[in-house]
C-alpha angles and dihedrals in degrees: 000000000000091000090052090050091048091051091050091050092050090047090051093049093050096044123106093220116130113231112189094146094048090045090054090048096051093044090065105024099078094042089050095050091042091051091051092047092054099038105026097136090051097053108027098120123106093237090055091046091055092048093048092047089052093048100040101033117013097042095051091044092052094043093047092048094049094045090049091051093048094049090046095050104036107081101214090049097048095088089059096048093096090060103042102070095044089048093047092046095056095039095050089045090053092043092056094043090053091048091050090052103042106017091223141039138254130186092264090056092056088049089055090050090051091049089051090053091051092048091049092050095046093050094044091134089065094044097112090051087057090051091051090049091051090051091049091051089050092053093048094050092042089062088056092047095053096076089056091051091046093050090048094049094045096041113133131194091208089112088068093063110120122233093224142022097282091124086066093053115142116210118230090180115053111186120148107264122219119188108188116190119194101190115243096357105161120224118270092244093051093049087066094057127091101270094056099020092182131148105223094163095119092060092041089054090050090054094047092048087055092053098260121149112218118217113206125206091021114150146174125256095223137038106237140051093250098044094043096047093044089059094042095053093042092046085219140094117254100178088217090297100270097309127210123220111268096027108127099189140040114261114255091357095143091051089050092053103038101025129072104307130158094268095052090042092055094048092048093049087055090053095252119152108231119220128191119198117183128179092201132015096245092123092048099053098110092039099246120192103264115218095189116110091227134021127179089212124050127204089238089064092059116094113237092233094042123125090207100246105090107063113080134198126195096241097188092051091048090047094054091048092049094049093050091047094050101051092119097056143055107254144201118197127192108192119185123194115182093217145136083011116167143283122288115308102217136041093242090059096041117130096189128260096282097047092040091054093048093049091048092051091049089056090045090057089050088051090052091054092050094045092053090055093045093049091048091051091052094046092048094050103028110022097168097053131121108244121191120188106193132160126214099223142332132287096250089230108167094048124088090228134355096250088070087072088076090068120092107268131170100179106120098220094045091053094045093049087067096054107024108121134179120241126182125159133192104204116204088229135353116344113251120261089243096058088114087075090069099106109124139019097250091070099038098099095038088058092045091050091049087055096045093047097038087231114131092177088085087068089068089077102048113149121242112280093230130134122222135193138181112247120203103163133046093022139037111294112270149097113294132193104238104174122029129210091273090056093251124143111250137163109212126151110237098227095195088063099058113118111249 
């Protein structure tokens, strides 16, 4: 079988057949499969698939075919026809690889594309070998892509099933509920420690003067926006859903957060109008089905090749409009601000611990300014509301870059900087007696629903207040418990998370 395949490849390489369509196909096939392999969770919708197939496959095929026809039919171009398809093949291949890597273009990139065209044209006699090599690359990367596709197709939301009847909860208190999430905002107690070393007392005083209760030592259960919010809105642990090495994001996370999850279901069953206010379309990148009744950003507004960080919305303006429009209904608002965020993600972008800390604190101060305005808007228009300020994870200050957090680490402050999260709540009346159970994000909504429904039995099924992280270096790959329920640093492999 292998010898037959080898003979067919040799026969193909030695043939005189012109292959403009195949050349267009192979120029885009590997870049397409590679892009999906590296960014699967960002582009796993059917609409995105159709667009990417058109851009990476159909467009090159059509262009190559038309160019080949033109150079074959126009007399003064005929003598160049043997160069044009090999040159186009390698230049388009290079163009798409550069786009996959950088997401945009600079002058030096166009120079590389031109050089690729020249090389392709000069080595036209080896053109079919290049095509075979491109096909081989495509096959190799496709084998790596298949587990992603399998996990996507077989994904189940069974892990979200609640252990009790909380999804049937009936509210006896019906304030409007605002959950405001400043991304990566470290807890007030952690900001005082050595890694952050920041005096945030002015903002803390502002919150207390506006009737907020501050919860120190609060933290997230997971290390990223997607993993943390998936758990928070499911009110369950997911343990990163049996991750594979190299996967950067949680499967179906955006659907878990914006789709029909237990939290949205409970609000809807209590006749609350659900409102989603996003500053940037990061949560909309793969065009999930949004279960919210209203969203200030629509999937159709998101560019297909967007990374989700460029488009901006004026959240405070949108918030004021939404509040005034919803004065006849009970409302739930989830408001996401992608600040202060965290330090650089990768080593190549690292600024160093000192510069990373300063940049983070600058963005934290900007977040404080925005939060003050948002809180004032809510209090002016909706004074008896329940306002929850909760972050999704920490700022990773103390590391050079966030990817270092996937290395085995037992230093208390370096572990906590991953998970430390702010929590401040303005209760419409007296805080519940069980507010001391507010320790991690996974239990936030279960505790809020116990308060709103005056049903403390829901507290019997709180999830474990543990924090987990994926470890790739210093220990076998896997999901590890990093902080236990007592707030102690541990390093225990979560066996239920191991990929089968």
